Backbone as a chain_set.jsonl record, in Angstrom:
{"seq": "MELNIGIGSEDRQRIAEGLSKLLADSYTLYLKTHNYHWNVEGPLFNTLHLMFEEHYTELATAVDEIAERIRALGVKAPGSYSAYSALASVTEAEGDESAEEMIRQLVVGQETVVRTAREAFAAAEEASDEPTADLLTQRMQIHEKNAWMLRSMLAE", "coords": {"N": [[125.278, 77.039, 85.853], [123.324, 76.225, 88.627], [119.803, 75.762, 88.643], [117.552, 77.472, 90.691], [114.669, 77.952, 91.619], [112.802, 77.447, 93.492], [111.33, 75.209, 92.972], [111.569, 71.811, 92.88], [113.762, 69.595, 90.986], [112.565, 67.192, 90.027], [109.821, 67.83, 90.121], [109.846, 69.999, 88.355], [110.535, 68.696, 86.006], [108.319, 66.992, 85.662], [106.257, 68.877, 85.356], [107.176, 70.13, 83.033], [106.906, 68.033, 81.226], [104.111, 67.816, 80.957], [103.644, 70.368, 79.906], [105.049, 70.1, 77.525], [103.462, 68.316, 76.098], [101.246, 69.961, 75.829], [102.4, 71.949, 74.255], [102.938, 70.477, 71.92], [100.314, 69.742, 71.141], [99.246, 72.308, 70.788], [100.859, 73.339, 68.741], [100.28, 71.554, 66.68], [97.55, 72.06, 66.395], [97.769, 74.712, 65.597], [98.992, 74.367, 63.05], [96.996, 72.869, 61.756], [94.85, 74.677, 61.803], [95.924, 76.761, 60.305], [96.231, 75.471, 57.855], [93.515, 75.018, 57.247], [92.702, 77.681, 57.039], [93.973, 78.419, 54.663], [92.686, 76.712, 52.865], [89.884, 76.681, 53.058], [86.582, 76.75, 51.709], [83.528, 77.953, 50.201], [80.257, 79.367, 51.104], [80.737, 80.628, 53.553], [83.294, 81.487, 53.388], [84.826, 84.003, 53.722], [84.274, 84.761, 56.398], [85.167, 82.464, 57.824], [87.808, 82.242, 56.918], [88.966, 84.569, 57.995], [88.444, 84.161, 60.752], [89.859, 81.789, 61.237], [92.42, 82.738, 60.746], [92.735, 84.559, 62.889], [92.739, 82.691, 64.99], [94.995, 81.001, 64.403], [97.023, 82.876, 64.51], [96.975, 83.698, 67.172], [97.648, 81.24, 68.333], [100.266, 80.961, 67.404], [101.663, 82.786, 68.956], [101.137, 81.648, 71.419], [102.476, 79.123, 71.363], [105.103, 79.901, 71.535], [105.154, 81.11, 74.083], [104.562, 78.893, 75.701], [106.725, 77.167, 75.143], [108.821, 78.78, 76.07], [108.215, 78.834, 78.776], [108.697, 76.175, 79.458], [111.466, 76.156, 79.085], [112.188, 78.011, 81.053], [111.797, 76.464, 83.245], [113.982, 74.917, 83.155], [114.217, 72.86, 81.34], [114.596, 71.284, 78.165], [112.737, 72.365, 75.385], [110.517, 70.604, 73.238], [110.844, 70.594, 69.663], [110.403, 69.631, 67.093], [108.824, 68.104, 64.218], [108.637, 65.337, 64.469], [108.854, 64.97, 67.238], [106.578, 66.368, 68.086], [104.613, 64.845, 66.822], [104.808, 62.48, 68.246], [103.992, 63.314, 70.763], [101.537, 64.674, 70.566], [97.952, 64.938, 70.863], [96.089, 66.073, 69.261], [94.843, 65.714, 66.02], [96.189, 65.663, 62.67], [95.345, 67.48, 59.628], [94.021, 67.216, 56.304], [93.038, 69.227, 54.647], [91.191, 69.134, 52.672], [88.674, 68.944, 53.585], [85.165, 69.698, 54.037], [83.832, 73.004, 54.663], [82.159, 72.956, 56.912], [82.998, 70.559, 58.125], [85.621, 71.253, 58.693], [85.193, 73.17, 60.686], [84.03, 71.52, 62.65], [86.201, 69.783, 63.154], [88.044, 71.608, 64.169], [86.756, 72.407, 66.5], [86.954, 70.02, 67.959], [89.759, 69.917, 68.124], [90.35, 72.283, 69.589], [89.056, 71.668, 72.005], [90.518, 69.42, 72.731], [93.017, 70.549, 73.284], [92.3, 72.026, 75.531], [91.748, 69.936, 77.364], [94.299, 68.773, 77.533], [95.757, 70.872, 78.673], [94.405, 71.03, 81.101], [95.055, 68.559, 82.229], [97.781, 68.941, 82.656], [97.747, 70.814, 84.617], [97.501, 69.872, 87.276], [100.073, 68.979, 88.123], [101.486, 71.387, 88.143], [100.059, 72.799, 90.065], [100.431, 71.195, 92.363], [103.141, 71.615, 92.799], [103.232, 74.215, 93.507], [103.58, 76.016, 91.409], [102.942, 78.795, 90.299], [103.286, 80.539, 87.998], [103.176, 78.69, 85.811], [100.672, 77.532, 86.303], [99.063, 79.791, 85.924], [99.551, 80.314, 83.18], [98.474, 77.958, 82.082], [95.795, 78.218, 82.882], [95.046, 80.494, 81.438], [95.349, 79.471, 78.828], [93.382, 77.458, 78.814], [91.052, 79.017, 79.086], [91.075, 80.546, 76.695], [90.96, 78.531, 74.697], [88.58, 77.19, 75.361], [86.747, 79.25, 74.876], [87.202, 79.669, 72.114], [86.381, 77.162, 71.114], [83.673, 77.22, 71.802], [82.81, 79.41, 70.211], [83.321, 78.438, 67.623], [81.713, 76.124, 67.669], [79.214, 77.307, 67.814], [78.709, 78.028, 65.241], [77.838, 75.826, 63.964], [75.144, 73.878, 62.726], [72.833, 72.142, 64.627]], "CA": [[124.764, 77.464, 87.142], [122.151, 75.446, 89.029], [118.506, 76.441, 88.682], [117.016, 77.49, 92.045], [113.465, 78.789, 91.573], [111.877, 76.991, 94.523], [110.624, 74.009, 92.507], [112.559, 70.751, 92.721], [114.006, 69.14, 89.608], [111.559, 66.195, 89.636], [108.58, 68.559, 89.85], [110.035, 70.781, 87.129], [110.498, 67.748, 84.888], [106.929, 66.54, 85.508], [105.517, 70.018, 84.809], [107.638, 70.318, 81.651], [106.322, 66.963, 80.404], [102.755, 68.246, 80.648], [103.737, 71.522, 79.009], [105.503, 69.619, 76.218], [102.262, 67.797, 75.426], [100.46, 71.136, 75.463], [103.1, 72.573, 73.141], [102.709, 69.638, 70.737], [98.916, 69.905, 70.738], [99.045, 73.684, 70.326], [101.517, 73.494, 67.445], [99.513, 70.778, 65.711], [96.322, 72.823, 66.149], [98.2, 75.859, 64.795], [99.187, 73.922, 61.674], [95.69, 72.477, 61.232], [94.07, 75.898, 61.609], [96.536, 77.475, 59.179], [95.846, 74.672, 56.695], [92.111, 75.33, 56.961], [92.674, 79.084, 56.6], [94.361, 78.442, 53.249], [91.912, 75.817, 52.0], [88.442, 76.738, 53.254], [85.778, 77.195, 50.561], [82.091, 77.957, 50.421], [79.6, 80.642, 51.383], [81.297, 81.242, 54.757], [84.733, 81.629, 53.167], [85.447, 85.184, 54.318], [84.125, 84.659, 57.851], [86.037, 81.407, 58.341], [89.186, 82.605, 56.586], [89.401, 85.558, 58.99], [88.424, 83.543, 62.084], [90.984, 80.853, 61.314], [93.638, 83.551, 60.856], [92.805, 85.009, 64.293], [93.084, 81.558, 65.85], [96.372, 80.54, 64.234], [97.924, 83.942, 64.961], [97.019, 83.582, 68.634], [98.379, 80.016, 68.633], [101.692, 81.194, 67.14], [102.18, 83.432, 70.163], [101.011, 80.696, 72.529], [103.505, 78.086, 71.354], [106.327, 80.535, 72.018], [105.032, 81.27, 75.536], [104.632, 77.566, 76.321], [108.111, 76.699, 75.02], [109.658, 79.581, 76.963], [107.965, 78.394, 80.151], [109.439, 74.924, 79.61], [112.877, 76.53, 79.235], [112.347, 78.657, 82.36], [111.832, 75.371, 84.213], [115.265, 74.243, 83.017], [114.057, 71.672, 80.504], [114.586, 71.584, 76.732], [111.414, 72.308, 74.756], [110.509, 69.881, 71.965], [110.69, 71.53, 68.567], [110.438, 68.967, 65.784], [107.577, 67.437, 63.843], [108.619, 63.98, 65.018], [108.551, 65.08, 68.671], [105.168, 66.757, 68.214], [103.806, 63.707, 66.413], [104.82, 61.505, 69.345], [103.377, 63.881, 71.965], [100.254, 65.349, 70.337], [96.658, 64.258, 70.795], [95.375, 66.713, 68.16], [95.161, 65.052, 64.755], [96.476, 66.525, 61.524], [94.27, 67.635, 58.656], [94.429, 67.224, 54.9], [92.67, 70.498, 54.045], [90.154, 68.958, 51.656], [87.402, 68.799, 54.284], [84.181, 70.76, 53.811], [83.919, 74.073, 55.659], [81.503, 72.487, 58.145], [83.865, 69.562, 58.76], [86.746, 71.995, 59.25], [84.727, 73.742, 61.953], [83.903, 70.401, 63.597], [87.534, 69.316, 63.522], [88.687, 72.618, 65.015], [86.134, 72.295, 67.829], [87.608, 68.872, 68.595], [91.135, 70.314, 68.425], [90.34, 73.262, 70.686], [88.698, 70.956, 73.241], [91.647, 68.554, 73.063], [94.032, 71.386, 73.929], [91.788, 72.321, 76.882], [91.962, 68.752, 78.21], [95.732, 68.628, 77.741], [96.139, 71.904, 79.65], [93.813, 70.658, 82.395], [95.862, 67.453, 82.753], [99.069, 69.481, 83.101], [97.513, 71.747, 85.723], [97.693, 69.234, 88.587], [101.499, 68.981, 88.487], [101.855, 72.775, 88.456], [99.414, 73.148, 91.335], [101.099, 70.451, 93.442], [104.476, 72.176, 93.018], [103.051, 75.658, 93.737], [104.151, 76.701, 90.25], [101.911, 79.744, 89.905], [103.391, 80.999, 86.606], [102.659, 77.664, 84.902], [99.224, 77.438, 86.53], [98.459, 80.951, 85.265], [99.623, 80.064, 81.743], [97.511, 76.906, 81.756], [94.457, 78.787, 83.049], [94.807, 81.349, 80.272], [95.172, 78.625, 77.643], [92.067, 76.816, 78.896], [90.033, 80.031, 78.811], [91.101, 80.889, 75.267], [90.512, 77.4, 73.873], [87.157, 76.97, 75.634], [86.014, 80.294, 74.151], [87.29, 79.374, 70.683], [85.531, 76.0, 70.839], [82.285, 77.7, 71.877], [82.525, 80.242, 69.041], [83.267, 77.561, 66.469], [80.534, 75.268, 67.826], [78.006, 78.111, 67.566], [78.528, 78.152, 63.797], [77.334, 74.549, 63.454], [73.739, 73.534, 62.916], [72.742, 70.902, 65.419]], "C": [[123.463, 76.702, 87.424], [120.902, 76.31, 89.114], [117.93, 76.339, 90.093], [115.827, 78.443, 92.099], [112.412, 78.348, 92.596], [111.014, 75.815, 94.106], [111.7, 72.964, 92.234], [112.643, 70.221, 91.301], [112.979, 68.098, 89.148], [110.229, 66.858, 89.307], [108.693, 69.359, 88.557], [109.959, 69.882, 85.903], [109.06, 67.301, 84.614], [106.065, 67.649, 84.898], [105.881, 70.214, 83.343], [107.085, 69.243, 80.723], [104.893, 67.319, 80.012], [102.74, 69.419, 79.683], [104.201, 71.108, 77.615], [104.347, 69.027, 75.426], [101.369, 68.949, 74.975], [101.088, 71.854, 74.267], [102.842, 71.787, 71.855], [101.278, 69.777, 70.233], [98.673, 71.295, 70.167], [99.669, 73.894, 68.951], [100.756, 72.745, 66.358], [98.201, 71.485, 65.383], [96.628, 74.074, 65.334], [98.296, 75.457, 63.322], [97.851, 73.563, 61.022], [94.846, 73.713, 60.91], [94.606, 76.694, 60.432], [96.181, 76.777, 57.863], [94.407, 75.005, 56.285], [91.944, 76.771, 56.491], [92.986, 79.164, 55.103], [93.333, 77.76, 52.362], [90.405, 75.859, 52.173], [87.76, 77.279, 51.994], [84.32, 77.251, 50.987], [81.56, 79.316, 50.813], [80.142, 81.363, 52.622], [82.798, 81.511, 54.616], [85.325, 82.804, 53.932], [85.416, 85.118, 55.842], [85.113, 83.647, 58.435], [87.505, 81.719, 58.076], [89.738, 83.572, 57.635], [89.448, 84.965, 60.398], [89.605, 82.599, 62.248], [92.301, 81.614, 61.443], [93.811, 84.082, 62.281], [93.305, 83.885, 65.19], [94.53, 81.129, 65.659], [97.38, 81.605, 64.641], [98.078, 83.898, 66.478], [97.823, 82.345, 69.041], [99.879, 80.175, 68.4], [102.359, 81.854, 68.341], [102.193, 82.442, 71.325], [102.121, 79.657, 72.53], [104.838, 78.65, 71.845], [106.292, 80.672, 73.545], [105.16, 79.932, 76.26], [106.075, 77.05, 76.294], [109.038, 77.476, 75.959], [109.434, 79.22, 78.424], [108.697, 77.085, 80.43], [110.917, 75.227, 79.847], [113.126, 77.194, 80.59], [112.391, 77.617, 83.481], [113.115, 74.55, 84.097], [115.241, 72.996, 82.174], [114.059, 72.121, 79.043], [113.166, 71.413, 76.186], [111.493, 71.493, 73.473], [110.256, 70.861, 70.823], [110.775, 70.896, 67.191], [109.088, 68.31, 65.506], [107.512, 66.031, 64.435], [108.308, 63.999, 66.511], [107.079, 65.428, 68.869], [104.251, 65.596, 67.855], [103.707, 62.677, 67.537], [104.04, 61.994, 70.561], [101.924, 64.33, 71.784], [99.058, 64.398, 70.361], [95.806, 64.843, 69.673], [95.821, 66.027, 66.871], [95.424, 66.075, 63.662], [95.282, 66.554, 60.578], [94.841, 67.624, 57.25], [94.134, 68.57, 54.244], [91.637, 70.366, 52.955], [88.774, 68.709, 52.282], [86.449, 69.932, 53.882], [84.355, 71.816, 54.9], [83.303, 73.623, 56.981], [82.366, 71.465, 58.874], [85.115, 70.22, 59.349], [86.372, 72.578, 60.607], [84.646, 72.649, 63.006], [85.276, 69.933, 64.085], [88.269, 70.325, 64.407], [88.051, 72.673, 66.401], [86.807, 71.167, 68.598], [89.035, 69.238, 69.0], [91.218, 71.285, 69.585], [90.045, 72.562, 72.014], [89.81, 70.004, 73.68], [92.729, 69.349, 73.781], [93.584, 71.755, 75.347], [92.058, 71.14, 77.809], [93.447, 68.539, 78.514], [96.223, 69.634, 78.779], [95.624, 71.537, 81.041], [94.606, 69.519, 83.04], [97.19, 67.954, 83.308], [98.933, 70.335, 84.357], [97.841, 71.137, 87.087], [99.153, 69.275, 89.037], [101.959, 70.381, 88.868], [101.292, 73.173, 89.811], [100.106, 72.47, 92.515], [102.455, 71.059, 93.793], [104.426, 73.671, 93.344], [103.737, 76.487, 92.65], [103.083, 77.633, 89.669], [102.06, 80.248, 88.475], [102.858, 79.973, 85.594], [101.151, 77.522, 85.073], [98.497, 78.594, 85.849], [98.442, 80.759, 83.749], [98.579, 79.038, 81.326], [96.073, 77.412, 81.872], [94.103, 79.667, 81.852], [94.556, 80.519, 79.017], [93.8, 77.959, 77.666], [90.962, 77.813, 78.561], [89.948, 80.351, 77.323], [90.53, 79.749, 74.427], [89.052, 77.043, 74.136], [86.312, 77.992, 74.88], [86.036, 80.026, 72.647], [86.398, 78.201, 70.299], [84.065, 76.401, 70.842], [81.929, 78.492, 70.624], [82.425, 79.392, 67.775], [82.0, 76.7, 66.51], [79.252, 76.031, 67.495], [77.735, 78.295, 66.083], [77.943, 76.881, 63.17], [75.842, 74.399, 63.702], [73.683, 72.21, 63.665], [72.061, 69.796, 64.668]], "O": [[122.613, 76.563, 86.545], [120.943, 77.443, 89.595], [117.828, 75.24, 90.638], [115.943, 79.581, 92.555], [111.274, 78.817, 92.569], [110.067, 75.459, 94.808], [112.626, 73.198, 91.456], [111.712, 70.378, 90.511], [112.565, 68.121, 87.989], [109.579, 66.494, 88.327], [107.757, 69.396, 87.759], [109.385, 70.261, 84.882], [108.638, 67.241, 83.459], [105.239, 67.386, 84.024], [105.006, 70.437, 82.506], [106.822, 69.516, 79.551], [104.505, 67.142, 78.857], [101.929, 69.465, 78.758], [103.784, 71.709, 76.625], [104.263, 69.218, 74.213], [100.808, 68.92, 73.88], [100.378, 72.313, 73.372], [102.556, 72.379, 70.815], [101.053, 69.913, 69.03], [97.969, 71.441, 69.168], [99.08, 74.551, 68.093], [100.606, 73.244, 65.242], [97.783, 71.51, 64.225], [95.837, 74.46, 64.472], [97.745, 76.132, 62.452], [97.607, 73.914, 59.867], [94.205, 73.778, 59.861], [93.832, 77.243, 59.648], [95.866, 77.437, 56.872], [94.129, 75.244, 55.11], [91.115, 77.041, 55.622], [92.327, 79.899, 54.368], [93.125, 78.181, 51.224], [89.7, 75.123, 51.482], [88.295, 78.149, 51.307], [83.93, 76.672, 52.002], [82.3, 80.298, 50.854], [80.018, 82.584, 52.726], [83.488, 81.736, 55.611], [86.248, 82.611, 54.723], [86.421, 85.39, 56.498], [85.806, 83.933, 59.411], [88.353, 81.477, 58.935], [90.862, 83.4, 58.105], [90.383, 85.233, 61.152], [90.275, 82.61, 63.281], [93.198, 81.184, 62.168], [94.918, 84.057, 62.819], [94.175, 84.088, 66.037], [95.237, 80.911, 66.643], [98.483, 81.273, 65.075], [99.182, 84.044, 67.002], [98.599, 82.401, 69.995], [100.68, 79.584, 69.124], [103.489, 81.517, 68.696], [103.138, 82.403, 72.114], [102.659, 79.337, 73.59], [105.609, 77.948, 72.499], [107.28, 80.383, 74.22], [105.795, 79.849, 77.311], [106.583, 76.557, 77.301], [109.935, 76.896, 76.571], [110.363, 79.291, 79.228], [109.254, 76.903, 81.513], [111.546, 74.621, 80.714], [114.165, 76.964, 81.208], [112.96, 77.869, 84.543], [113.316, 73.598, 84.851], [116.139, 72.16, 82.271], [113.579, 73.208, 78.722], [112.486, 70.434, 76.494], [112.43, 71.663, 72.693], [109.537, 71.846, 70.995], [111.176, 71.549, 66.228], [108.322, 68.004, 66.42], [106.445, 65.585, 64.858], [107.576, 63.138, 67.0], [106.411, 64.847, 69.724], [103.229, 65.385, 68.508], [102.653, 62.079, 67.751], [103.487, 61.187, 71.308], [101.164, 64.361, 72.752], [99.136, 63.241, 69.947], [94.893, 64.178, 69.184], [97.01, 65.791, 66.655], [94.943, 67.206, 63.721], [94.343, 65.769, 60.705], [96.0, 67.98, 57.034], [94.89, 69.015, 53.38], [91.235, 71.367, 52.362], [87.831, 68.314, 51.596], [86.888, 70.994, 53.44], [84.958, 71.547, 55.939], [83.861, 73.879, 58.048], [82.459, 71.494, 60.101], [85.611, 69.788, 60.389], [87.143, 72.489, 61.562], [85.131, 72.82, 64.124], [85.481, 69.717, 65.28], [89.03, 69.937, 65.293], [88.74, 72.958, 67.38], [87.186, 71.339, 69.757], [89.471, 68.904, 70.102], [92.061, 71.13, 70.469], [90.699, 72.827, 73.022], [90.017, 69.806, 74.878], [93.295, 68.882, 74.77], [94.405, 71.79, 76.264], [92.547, 71.328, 78.923], [93.806, 68.165, 79.631], [97.011, 69.29, 79.659], [96.326, 71.715, 82.037], [94.806, 69.511, 84.255], [97.672, 67.445, 84.32], [99.91, 70.547, 85.075], [98.395, 71.813, 87.953], [99.439, 69.573, 90.196], [102.736, 70.546, 89.809], [101.977, 73.813, 90.61], [100.339, 73.1, 93.547], [102.872, 71.025, 94.95], [105.468, 74.319, 93.444], [104.377, 77.503, 92.921], [102.415, 77.305, 88.688], [101.052, 80.379, 87.78], [102.175, 80.337, 84.637], [100.427, 77.404, 84.084], [97.433, 78.399, 85.261], [97.424, 81.014, 83.105], [97.879, 79.228, 80.332], [95.227, 77.068, 81.046], [92.996, 79.591, 81.321], [93.657, 80.826, 78.234], [93.126, 77.904, 76.637], [90.032, 77.48, 77.826], [88.854, 80.417, 76.762], [89.706, 79.982, 73.542], [88.352, 76.63, 73.212], [85.279, 77.644, 74.309], [85.008, 80.142, 71.98], [85.73, 78.244, 69.266], [83.299, 75.969, 69.98], [80.869, 78.278, 70.036], [81.537, 79.609, 66.949], [81.302, 76.565, 65.505], [78.31, 75.454, 66.952], [76.629, 78.684, 65.706], [77.596, 76.867, 61.989], [75.343, 74.755, 64.769], [74.418, 71.275, 63.349], [71.908, 68.695, 65.196]]}, "num_chains": 1, "name": "protein.A"}
């Protein structure tokens, strides 16, 4: 059955491409944050271990919401490491970084996801795709707040 939600197929494809990049960045940030949760050490262990768990748990929900939005637009959501590797701007982590470097890298990752969401916003706005625009707005708010909270833990 043909999809008829008031957004043309070209617009839906363009929106889904932006969302696919957001999905790849979000999943990569999820994996990086989970890695750091397992491997963080030092005097801030408990604080960071718990904060990282909050962040990766929230990201686990987010990747599902992003993928489901892509599907609602009638496009297949990417779901493999190779697809994410090709699409993502967030870099992977080894897990042997210092606690301070982990924080720095997660600030960069959170801000990268914000920029990716912001880039995808224009296509949603042009197509009057309010559900996607709302999702992107929520993602930007969450990642901007997370970046601020992480950044506040760093000495300048």
